[in-house]
N, C-alpha and C positions, 0 to 999 in steps of 0.2 A: 699951693698949700694943701688943698684937698688931695691932690695926687700924691704928694709926699707922705701925708698921713695914711692914706689908703695903702700905699706901697710899704710903709713901715709896719702897718698892721698885718698885711699879708705875709711879710717876711717873718714876723714874730710867730704867726700861726704855723708857717712852714717849719720853723725851728722846733716848735712843740711837737709836730707830727713826725719829724724825721728822727731816726734812731741816732743816739749819741754814744760813742765809745769813750770810756774813761781813758785819761792819758796813760800811755804806756801799755794799753791792752789792745791787741789787734782786733778782737771781736768779742762775741759773747762768751760766757763761760762754757767750757767744753762739756759735751754731753757724755755721760757714762754709758759705755757700751755693755750690754748684758752678755755674759759668757755663754757661748753656744752649748747646747745640751743635746744629748741623744736619749731616745726612749725606745726600748725594745719590748715586744710582746711575744711570749712563748705560750702557745695553747696546744701544742702537739702537732702543728703543721699549718699550712696556708689555708686549708679547708678542713674543718672538723665536723664529724657527725656525732650527734648527741640525741639520746632517747629523751622524749618529752618527760619532764619531771626530774631528770638527772641534773646534777650540778657539773659545771665545767671548771676544772682547775686551771688557773693561769699563773704564769710567772712574769713579773715585770722588772725591768732594770732601767733606772734613770742615771745617766752619767754626764759628766762634763767632758768636752773634747779637749785634747791637748794634754799638757803636763798635769793639770789638776783634774783628777777623775773622781775623787771623793767629794760628795756633796753634803751640804748641811742637813742635819736630821730634821724631820718634821715637814718636809715638802710633800704636799698632797698631789697624788696622781688620780685621775678620774678614768674609770672604765666606761666607755661609751658604745652604744649600739645605734645602728641605722638600719631600718627596715625598708627595703625598696629604695625609692628616691627621696625618702623623708630626710629630715635634718638629724644630726647626731644628738642623742639624748644620753645624759649621764645616768648610769644605773648603780654606780658603786664608787666610793672614795676610799683611798688607802694612803697612809703615810709611809714613806720609805724607812727602812731599817738602817742600821749603821753602815752597811755595805751598799746602800742605794738600791737594794732589791726588795721585792715583796712577793708574797703569794696570796692568792684569793680563790675562793670558790664562788662561782656565779650561777644563778638560775636564769636561764634565758628561755622564754616561752614560745618564741617564733623564730624561724630562720632569719638570720640577720648578719650584717657585717659588724665586727667587733674591733675596737682599737683602744689604745690608751692615750690620754691627753694630759699634758702638763701645761698649765696656763702661764707659767713663768713668774718671775719676781723682778725686783729691781736689780738683782745680781745675776740671775740665770734666765736665759731666753726661753720662750715657750717651745714645746716640742710635741710632735705627734708620732706615734709608733707605726709599725707596719699594720696592715689590715688583715684580719683573719675572718674567713667566711664560716659561719656556724649554721649547719643544716640540722634542723630538728626532724627526727624520723619517728 
């Protein structure tokens, strides 16, 4: 009797812990895949020389791959710098215009690497641009 009760209790616990699929459904709800995105940075070349105190003008373009290239307005893109082996730090935030492009003028005080970063949304995947070296002279 004790064995049967113990076995029934363990079976009940096992049923509570195991996943159960609803009838007619093969598995869990399908996950929504974010659309791949592209992000481009144009600062005048792969390595840019800038006099201390001058501003660097950049152009950015955020796009979706495939047939849908136009993105929703209001998506924020971050300009980030990295000095030496440090981590990337955001120095500027800009929302994309209707054609998914933007321009900005940045002040950079030290030689650093510059990139654009889009953190992504539930619809669009995150993206990182090409890296531009900025040399302060």
